N, C-alpha and C positions, 0 to 999 in steps of 0.2 A: 322150249319156253324157260329152260333153266336160267335162273337170275332175273328174269323179266320183271317179276314183282318187285325186286330189289333196286332195279335200275332207276326207279323213280327218284330215288335219293339223289342221284347225281346227274340225271339226264338233262334237266332244264338248263343248268349253268354250262355244262359241257358242250351242249348243242351250239351255244353262242360263242363259246371260246374254249377250244381244247385245252387241256391241263397244260400250262406253260412248261411244266417240268418235262413234257414229252413232245413238244412241238418241234425240237431239233433232231428228232429220230434216235436220240439216245436215252438210256435209262437215267434215273436220277441217282443211282448208286455207284459211285466210283467208276470202275472200268467196264461195266456192262453195257454193251452197245448193241444196236440193232443190227440184225443179220439177215438181209433180204434174200440171201442165197440158202437159207435153211429150208430143207425140203421136208422137214417133219411136220406132224399135223398141228403142233402147237402154234397159234397165232402169236402168243405171248406166254411167258412164264413169270409168275409173280411169287417171290420167295419159295421157289420150287413147285408151285402149284400151276398146272397148265390151263390155259384158256384155249380151247380148240378152235380149229378153223370154222367148224360148223356153227359154233357159238358166235364168232366174229362175223360170218356171213349173214347169219340170222339177225344180228344187231345192226348190221349195215342197212338191212331193209327197214328196221324199226326207226333208225335215224332219218332215212329218206322220208318216212311218214311224218316224222317230227318236223322236218324242213317244210314239208307241204302245209302242216298246220300253222307254222309261222309265216306262210306266205313266201317262202324262199324257193328259188329254183335249184332243185337238187340235181338236175342233169348237168350243170356246168360246174359242179363242186365236188367231183368224185374224191379228190385227194383229202379235202377237208373232211368229207363224210366218213372216209376210212379212218382218218386220225380220230375224229370225234367217237366213232364206234368202238375203236380199241381202247381209247382213254376211258370211256364210260365203263367198259368190262374190267379194266385194270383198277379203277377207282372202286368199283363194286367188290372186287376180290380183296382189296386191301381192307375195307370196312368189314367185310365178312370175317376175315382173319383176325382183326383186332377184337371184334365181338366174341369170337370163340376163345381167344387168349384170356379175355376177362371173364370167361365162364358166365356169360349173361343168360339168365334163364327166362323162359317163356312158358307159361302154363298151358295145359290142354284147354282149359277154359278160355283163355285169350284167343287161341287158334280157332276153336270151334265157333266162337262169336264171329270172328272175321270171316270164316268159311261160310257160315250160314248167310251172312250179309252179302257175300259175293254171289252165292247160289241163287239168292232172290232176284238178281239182276237177269238171270237167265231162266226164269220160270215158265215161260210161255213156248208152246209149240216145240217141245223137246230141244230148246236151245242149250240146255246144260249138257245134254249127251253130246250135242253136235260141238260144243266148245271143247269137251274133253277129247273127242275124236280128232278135231282139227289140230289140237296142240299135242296129240299123242301122249296124254298124261292121264294117270288114275287120280281119283279123289285124294288118296293118300299121298301121292307125289305133290299135288297142289298144296296140301297142308304142310308138307315138309318145306316147300318154297316159302309159304307164309310164315313159317317159324323162323327161317333165315331172315326174312325181311323184318319181322318184329324185333329179332335180336339186333339187327343193324340199326333199327330206328331207336331202340333203347340206347345202344352205344353212343349214336349221335346225340341223343338227348342228354347223356351224361357227360359227353366229352367236348361238345361244340357249343360254344357261347354265341348266341344270336342277339345282337343289339335290338332294344325295343324300338318301335316306330313312334316318333313324336308327332304331336299335333302339327308342329312347324313343318316336318318333312311332309305330312299329308297335305297340308295347305300348299306347299311348293309344288307338289306333284299335281294337284287340282289346277293350279295356275298353268302348268305346262300343257295339261289336257285341254284347257280352254284356248290356249294359243294354238295347239295342233288342230283342234276343231275349226278354229276361225281360219287357219290357213287352208284346210281342206274345203271349207264353204267358199272361200274366195276363189280357189281354183275351179271348183265346180260352177260358180257363178260366171266365171270368165269363159269356161267351156260351154256353158248354157247359152250364153250370149252369142257365141260363135254359131251355135246350132239352132238359135232361135228357141231354145227350150228354157223353162224356168227351173232354176236349181231348187231341190227340196232342202229345206233348212232344218238340220237336226238341232235339238236342244240338249244341253248339258244340265243335269240336275244341280241343285244348289250344293255347296260344300257340306252343309249339315246333313243332306240326304245321301251324299255319296261317301262321307268320311269313313265309315266303317268298312265299306267295300275297298277304298283306296288304302286303308291301313292293312287290310288283309292281303292285298296284292304286294304291298311293300314288305310286309312281313315274310311272305313266301319268297320274294326276291333276295331279302337279306339272309334267310335260311339257306338258299342255294349257294350264295356267295361264300358263306361261312363254312358250309360243308365242302365246297370246293377248295377253299383254302386249306382246311384240315387235311383233305385228301392229298394235296400237294406236299404237305409237311410229312405224311406218312410215306409218300412215294420217294421223298429225298433220302429216307432211311432204309428204303426197301431194296431188294435185289430184283430188278425188273428187266427182262429181255424182251424186246419187241421184234417180231419176225414178219410183220406185214407192212 
């Protein structure tokens, strides 16, 4: 489970588009190139820090689940999934390294608060113990991962500028949603007519009702894009070797 808590920082955007700095199979720093004949355990090396094959293989499975959540067919996109998985891990490692360089502090109080909130989600039927067993981790190891994650989040908060979502952007997104829903309803209606069935008409709430929700979604999207852009800039200056 190493780095899984932290991967959330980079997973969303690299799922849809792997870091462009790594798409050609080369590292972003000078002469460092991919070596597919490397028989060592490292799937990648980032500024001297290894990403193991085990971590890579584990994240490949995570990415496959992400694809399914987005309604994408993972079985036909093995190469892209592998690229996405390794780029997520490289991006995560770069952020972790920068957070350590800046000596960003996280208090025990912050960690304990997050830990208790997480534990509450597994309070029934020995779910917490099963969770620990499944991930082969102790409570202390989970706290250590949380500490890394919070350090990285603080680094992002300090170093990544995320543009605010305007009312105009929210309104434009709302209009796109209306158009998409109308297109879906027209398609359902046409299909229903062929089958002799009446299509169910879904209703979109008013802009006023949905404004906050839309702004939240757009803000999350902007954050992902800004984080990804920042990671690309870090990767350009880093020594990255990819072996998968």
